[in-house]
C-alpha positions as CSV (number, residue, x, y, z in Angstrom):
1,M,110.2,161.0,33.7
2,A,107.5,163.1,35.2
3,L,106.0,163.8,38.6
4,S,102.5,163.8,37.2
5,A,100.1,161.0,37.1
6,D,98.4,159.8,34.0
7,A,95.1,161.4,34.7
8,M,94.5,165.1,35.5
9,E,91.6,166.3,37.6
10,P,90.1,169.4,36.1
11,A,86.8,168.9,38.0
12,R,88.5,168.9,41.3
13,S,90.2,172.3,40.7
14,A,87.0,173.8,39.4
15,S,84.7,173.7,42.5
16,L,85.0,175.7,45.7
17,P,85.1,172.7,48.1
18,A,87.9,171.2,46.1
19,A,89.8,174.4,46.1
20,V,89.5,174.6,49.8
21,F,90.6,171.0,50.1
22,Q,93.7,171.6,48.0
23,T,94.6,174.7,49.9
24,M,94.3,173.1,53.3
25,A,96.3,170.1,52.3
26,A,99.0,172.2,50.8
27,L,99.0,174.5,54.0
28,F,99.5,171.5,56.3
29,L,102.3,170.1,54.1
30,C,104.0,173.6,54.0
31,A,103.6,174.0,57.8
32,F,105.3,170.7,58.3
33,F,108.2,171.7,55.9
34,Y,108.8,175.0,57.7
35,S,107.8,174.2,61.3
36,G,111.3,175.5,62.4
37,F,109.9,179.0,62.0
38,L,107.8,178.5,65.1
39,P,110.0,179.1,68.1
40,W,108.1,176.7,70.2
41,L,108.8,174.0,67.7
42,L,112.5,174.4,67.7
43,G,113.2,172.2,70.7
44,E,113.8,168.6,69.8
45,G,111.6,167.3,72.5
46,E,108.7,169.8,72.2
47,Y,108.3,169.8,68.5
48,L,107.2,166.2,68.0
49,G,103.7,166.7,69.3
50,P,102.7,169.6,67.1
51,Q,104.2,168.0,64.0
52,I,102.5,164.7,64.7
53,G,99.3,166.8,64.7
54,L,100.1,168.3,61.3
55,V,100.8,164.8,60.0
56,F,97.6,163.4,61.4
57,L,95.5,166.3,59.9
58,F,97.1,165.9,56.5
59,A,96.7,162.1,56.4
60,L,93.1,162.4,57.7
61,M,92.3,164.8,54.8
62,V,93.9,162.9,51.9
63,T,93.0,159.3,52.9
64,A,89.5,160.1,51.7
65,D,90.9,160.8,48.3
66,V,93.3,157.9,47.6
67,N,93.4,156.0,44.4
68,E,95.2,152.9,43.1
69,R,98.3,154.8,42.1
70,F,98.7,156.3,45.5
71,L,98.7,152.8,47.0
72,V,101.2,151.5,44.5
73,N,103.4,154.6,45.2
74,L,103.1,154.0,48.9
75,V,104.3,150.4,48.6
76,L,107.3,151.5,46.6
77,V,108.4,154.2,49.1
78,S,107.5,152.1,52.1
79,V,110.3,149.7,51.1
80,L,112.7,152.7,51.0
81,V,111.5,153.9,54.4
82,L,111.9,150.5,56.0
83,A,115.4,150.3,54.5
84,F,116.3,153.7,56.0
85,V,114.9,152.7,59.4
86,G,116.5,149.3,59.4
87,L,119.9,150.6,58.5
88,G,119.5,153.4,60.9
89,L,119.0,151.0,63.7
90,L,122.3,149.1,63.2
91,P,124.5,151.5,65.3
92,H,121.9,151.5,68.1
93,L,122.2,147.7,68.6
94,T,125.6,148.3,70.3
95,H,125.5,152.0,71.3
96,G,121.9,152.5,72.2
97,V,119.8,155.6,71.3
98,A,121.5,158.8,72.5
99,N,118.6,161.0,71.6
100,P,115.2,159.2,71.4
101,G,113.4,162.4,70.5
102,K,115.6,163.0,67.5
103,A,115.2,159.4,66.4
104,L,111.5,159.6,66.5
105,A,111.6,162.9,64.7
106,L,113.7,161.5,61.8
107,I,111.4,158.5,61.5
108,L,108.4,160.8,61.4
109,V,109.9,163.0,58.8
110,L,110.8,160.1,56.5
111,V,107.4,158.4,56.9
112,F,105.4,161.5,56.3
113,A,107.6,162.8,53.5
114,A,107.1,159.3,51.8
115,F,103.3,159.4,52.4
116,A,103.0,163.0,51.1
117,A,105.1,162.2,48.0
118,S,103.0,159.2,47.3
119,Y,99.9,161.3,47.4
120,A,101.3,164.1,45.4
121,S,102.5,161.8,42.7
122,S,99.0,160.3,42.4
123,R,97.3,163.7,42.6
124,P,99.3,166.1,40.5
125,W,97.4,169.2,41.7
126,M,99.1,168.6,45.0
127,V,102.5,169.4,43.6
128,S,101.2,172.7,42.2
129,A,99.3,173.6,45.3
130,T,102.3,172.9,47.5
131,I,104.7,174.9,45.3
132,R,102.2,177.8,45.4
133,M,101.9,177.6,49.2
134,I,105.6,177.5,49.7
135,V,106.1,180.6,47.5
136,W,103.4,182.5,49.2
137,F,104.9,181.6,52.6
138,A,108.5,182.5,51.5
139,G,107.3,185.8,50.0
140,L,105.5,186.7,53.4
141,V,108.9,185.8,55.2
142,V,110.8,188.2,52.8
143,L,108.2,191.0,53.4
144,G,108.3,190.5,57.2
145,A,112.0,190.3,57.3
146,L,112.4,193.6,55.4
147,L,109.8,195.3,57.6
148,L,111.7,193.9,60.7
149,G,114.9,195.4,59.4
150,L,113.4,198.8,58.7
151,S,111.7,198.9,62.1
152,R,115.0,198.4,63.8
153,G,116.7,201.2,62.0
154,S,120.0,199.4,61.7
155,M,119.6,197.6,58.4
156,G,122.8,195.7,57.5
157,E,124.5,196.4,60.8
158,E,123.4,193.2,62.5
159,R,122.1,189.8,61.3
160,L,118.5,189.9,60.5
161,S,116.4,187.6,62.7
162,G,113.3,187.7,64.9
163,E,113.4,187.7,68.6
164,G,115.2,184.6,69.5
165,G,114.9,183.4,66.0
166,N,117.4,181.8,63.6
167,P,118.5,184.0,60.7
168,I,119.3,180.8,58.6
169,W,115.5,179.9,58.5
170,I,114.8,183.4,57.2
171,A,117.6,183.1,54.6
172,R,116.4,179.7,53.6
173,A,112.9,180.9,52.9
174,A,114.2,184.0,51.1
175,G,116.4,181.8,48.9
176,T,113.4,179.6,48.0
177,F,111.6,182.8,46.9
178,V,114.5,184.0,44.8
179,L,114.8,180.6,43.2
180,F,111.1,180.6,42.3
181,Q,111.4,184.1,40.8
182,F,114.5,182.9,38.8
183,L,112.6,179.9,37.4
184,H,109.5,182.1,36.9
185,G,111.5,184.2,34.5
186,F,111.7,181.4,32.1
187,R,107.9,181.1,31.9
188,R,107.7,184.1,29.5
189,T,106.9,186.3,32.4
190,S,107.9,189.9,32.4
191,W,111.2,190.4,34.0
192,A,110.1,193.8,35.1
193,L,108.1,192.0,37.8
194,V,110.5,189.1,38.5
195,L,113.6,191.2,39.0
196,P,112.4,193.4,41.9
197,L,110.9,190.5,43.7
198,A,114.1,188.5,43.3
199,A,116.2,191.5,44.5
200,A,114.0,191.8,47.6
201,G,114.6,188.1,48.4
202,M,118.4,188.5,47.7
203,L,118.5,191.5,50.0
204,V,117.0,189.5,52.9
205,I,119.6,186.7,52.3
206,L,122.4,189.2,52.5
207,L,121.0,191.0,55.6
208,S,120.6,187.7,57.4
209,G,124.3,187.1,57.0
210,S,123.8,183.5,56.2
211,R,126.1,182.1,53.6
212,G,124.7,178.5,53.3
213,P,121.4,179.5,51.6
214,L,123.3,181.8,49.2
215,V,125.8,179.2,48.2
216,A,122.9,176.6,47.8
217,L,121.0,179.1,45.6
218,V,123.9,179.8,43.3
219,L,124.6,176.1,43.0
220,T,121.0,175.3,42.1
221,M,120.8,178.1,39.6
222,G,124.0,176.8,38.0
223,I,122.6,173.2,37.9
224,F,119.5,174.5,36.2
225,L,121.5,176.4,33.6
226,L,123.7,173.4,32.9
227,A,120.7,171.2,32.5
228,R,119.1,173.7,30.1
229,A,122.5,174.3,28.2
230,W,122.2,170.9,26.5
231,T,119.3,172.3,24.4
232,R,120.2,176.0,24.5
233,P,124.0,176.4,24.8
234,S,123.8,180.2,24.3
235,L,121.9,180.4,27.6
236,L,125.0,179.5,29.7
237,V,127.1,182.2,28.0
238,K,124.4,184.9,28.4
239,S,123.8,183.9,32.1
240,A,127.5,184.0,32.9
241,A,127.7,187.5,31.5
242,V,124.6,188.7,33.4
243,A,126.0,187.1,36.6
244,G,129.3,188.8,36.1
245,I,127.8,192.2,35.6
246,A,125.5,191.7,38.6
247,A,128.4,190.7,40.8
248,L,130.3,193.9,39.9
249,I,127.3,196.0,40.9
250,V,126.3,194.1,44.1
251,I,129.7,193.4,45.7
252,P,130.5,197.0,46.5
253,L,126.9,197.4,48.0
254,L,127.1,194.3,50.3
255,P,125.6,195.0,53.7
256,P,128.4,195.2,56.4
257,V,127.1,192.1,58.3
258,F,127.4,189.9,55.2
259,A,130.6,191.6,53.9
260,E,132.3,190.8,57.3
261,R,131.2,187.2,57.2
262,V,132.4,186.6,53.7
263,G,135.5,188.7,54.2
264,S,136.7,186.4,56.9
265,F,137.4,183.7,54.3
266,V,139.3,186.2,52.1
267,T,141.5,187.6,54.9
268,G,141.9,184.3,56.7
269,E,140.7,186.0,60.0
270,F,138.1,183.4,60.8
271,T,135.2,184.3,63.1
272,A,134.2,182.2,66.1
273,S,131.5,180.6,64.0
274,D,134.0,179.7,61.2
275,S,136.4,178.2,63.7
276,D,133.7,176.1,65.2
277,R,132.7,174.7,61.9
278,L,136.2,173.9,60.9
279,H,136.6,172.1,64.3
280,M,133.3,170.2,63.7
281,L,134.6,169.1,60.3
282,S,137.8,167.7,61.8
283,M,136.0,166.1,64.7
284,S,133.4,164.5,62.5
285,G,136.2,162.8,60.4
286,D,137.8,161.5,63.6
287,L,134.5,160.2,65.1
288,F,133.6,158.4,61.9
289,L,137.0,156.8,61.5
290,G,136.8,155.7,65.1
291,Q,133.4,154.0,64.6
292,P,132.5,153.6,60.9
293,L,129.2,151.8,61.7
294,G,127.9,154.8,63.6
295,R,127.6,155.9,67.2
296,G,123.9,156.3,67.4
297,I,121.6,159.2,66.5
298,G,122.2,162.3,68.6
299,S,125.6,161.0,69.7
300,F,127.5,164.0,68.1
301,A,126.3,166.2,71.0
302,T,128.1,164.0,73.5
303,H,131.4,164.9,71.8
304,S,130.8,168.5,71.1
305,R,129.1,171.6,72.5
306,H,127.1,171.6,69.3
307,A,124.2,169.3,68.8
308,Y,125.1,168.5,65.2
309,P,127.9,169.4,62.7
310,H,125.6,171.5,60.4
311,N,126.1,169.1,57.6
312,I,123.8,166.2,57.1
313,A,126.4,164.1,55.2
314,L,128.8,164.3,58.2
315,E,126.0,163.9,60.7
316,S,124.8,160.8,58.9
317,L,128.2,159.3,58.8
318,V,129.1,159.9,62.4
319,E,125.7,159.0,64.0
320,L,124.2,156.4,61.7
321,G,127.3,154.9,60.1
322,W,128.3,154.1,56.5
323,P,125.6,151.6,55.7
324,F,122.8,154.1,56.3
325,S,124.8,157.0,54.7
326,M,125.6,155.1,51.6
327,F,122.0,154.2,51.1
328,L,120.9,157.9,51.8
329,F,123.6,159.2,49.4
330,S,122.5,156.7,46.7
331,M,118.9,157.8,47.0
332,L,119.8,161.4,46.9
333,A,122.0,160.7,43.8
334,L,119.2,158.9,42.0
335,A,116.7,161.7,42.9
336,G,119.3,164.2,41.6
337,V,119.6,162.3,38.2
338,A,115.8,162.4,37.9
339,G,115.8,166.1,38.9
340,L,118.4,166.9,36.2
341,H,116.2,165.2,33.6
342,V,113.2,167.2,34.8
343,L,115.1,170.5,34.7
344,G,116.4,169.8,31.2
345,R,113.2,169.1,29.4
346,K,112.5,170.9,26.1
347,V,109.5,172.9,27.4
348,N,108.5,176.5,26.9
349,L,106.7,176.7,30.2
350,M,108.3,175.8,33.5
351,G,106.2,173.1,35.1
352,A,105.6,172.4,38.8
353,P,107.9,169.4,38.5
354,Q,110.7,171.7,37.5
355,F,110.1,173.9,40.6
356,L,110.0,170.8,42.8
357,A,113.3,169.5,41.3
358,A,115.0,172.8,41.8
359,L,113.7,172.9,45.4
360,F,115.2,169.5,46.0
361,F,118.7,170.7,44.9
362,Y,118.4,173.8,46.9
363,S,117.4,172.1,50.1
364,M,120.0,169.4,49.7
365,F,122.8,171.8,49.1
366,N,121.7,174.1,52.0
367,A,121.6,171.0,54.3
368,M,125.3,170.7,53.7
369,F,125.8,174.0,55.5
370,S,123.1,174.2,58.1
371,G,120.5,172.2,60.0
372,N,120.5,168.6,61.0
373,L,119.0,165.3,59.6
374,T,115.5,166.3,60.6
375,S,115.6,169.8,59.2
376,P,115.4,169.6,55.3
377,K,111.8,168.0,55.3
378,E,111.1,169.4,51.8
379,M,114.3,167.7,50.6
380,Y,112.9,164.3,51.7
381,F,109.6,165.0,50.2
382,A,111.1,166.0,46.8
383,M,113.5,163.0,47.0
384,F,110.7,160.5,47.3
385,A,108.7,162.3,44.6
386,L,111.6,162.3,42.2
387,L,112.4,158.6,42.9
388,L,108.8,157.8,42.1
389,S,109.1,159.7,38.8
390,F,112.4,157.8,38.2
391,A,110.5,154.5,38.7
392,R,107.4,155.4,36.8
393,S,108.0,157.6,33.8
394,A,105.2,159.3,32.0
395,P,105.4,160.0,28.2
396,R,104.1,163.5,28.2
397,Q,105.0,166.8,30.0
398,A,102.8,168.4,32.6
399,A,102.8,172.2,32.7
400,F,102.3,174.5,35.7
401,T,99.2,176.6,35.3
402,P,98.8,179.1,38.3
403,A,95.4,180.2,37.1
404,S,93.8,176.8,37.5
405,G,96.1,175.7,40.4
406,G,96.8,172.4,38.8
407,L,99.0,170.4,36.4
408,Q,97.6,170.2,32.8
409,R,98.8,168.5,29.7
């Protein structure tokens, strides 16, 4: 299975207008993925307008460059999107729509993720350009977060976030940056460059005090190593040894803000945030059992002071019911199988498909700890792309070549 199409496009990546086209398309897609970084987009009602603008600009650009494969891909994913929307409407037939803005946002995310994945699977340079843009963006977030912490003069004493910002978004981007550096190290790249960059990203995660992105990062790294262990069993042993040594060094140096949040689980003295999450877990179970077909999107907020349970699996079950949830879980599982196949390939160079597969796992795991159904946009994009790779396998491997910005055979 591969995310790449049959034909590569060396001419497109060679000219300046084509390079500008690629960069702009990737920029719009990346901006859509991480729109939560803009404070004025955080509100459920306000953020639909600007995101629709991003979608429109991206669609306007790429529709002049469509091919037959894109149209075939679009038909395939359109069936999935229609199934999502149809199943998601079932609870609203009896309970109505509790939050129309959130319903429209979820439909927008699914439709655009499917559209973008269809295009990326037909134009392989789009995968490389998007990955590159995401890494640059995440790197800038890491740098900005470190400068912010230094400017405050209280590094590690309080959670790292911008004015009115959410530290989880910062940690989420930093985790993406660390993940890329981790995979980058398997591309025969000097670890002397990779390790300092990964350490900077890890420091930002710890300073943010966010546990979800860190757990998601560790789980994704573990999945990658397990996938590769089938061909290189010694890799798992070496990695476990390195991880153990690193833990012995890092644990005593943990920033106070992170040590306090982790220590609450060890001592059993839960913070207010921990108690809230445990309460939301219990409440979600009761709400689902009381109405297995779902209570309508946005309905969780009518039973809790929180808008969502910070776990898309629970949120999906409570608000959209078991038919929608089972379909979503099945699609995520199929995409996960395709992702494992991509990560386990016998290749010397890590390809853009491998980075995208790892991003899928990272975003999916993180969505089990933070955010709501509309938050993990890159997860939906990667899911549709991996499902297309599952449906249309290519016989040869595409390798990521940063110098050309494209996928080459």
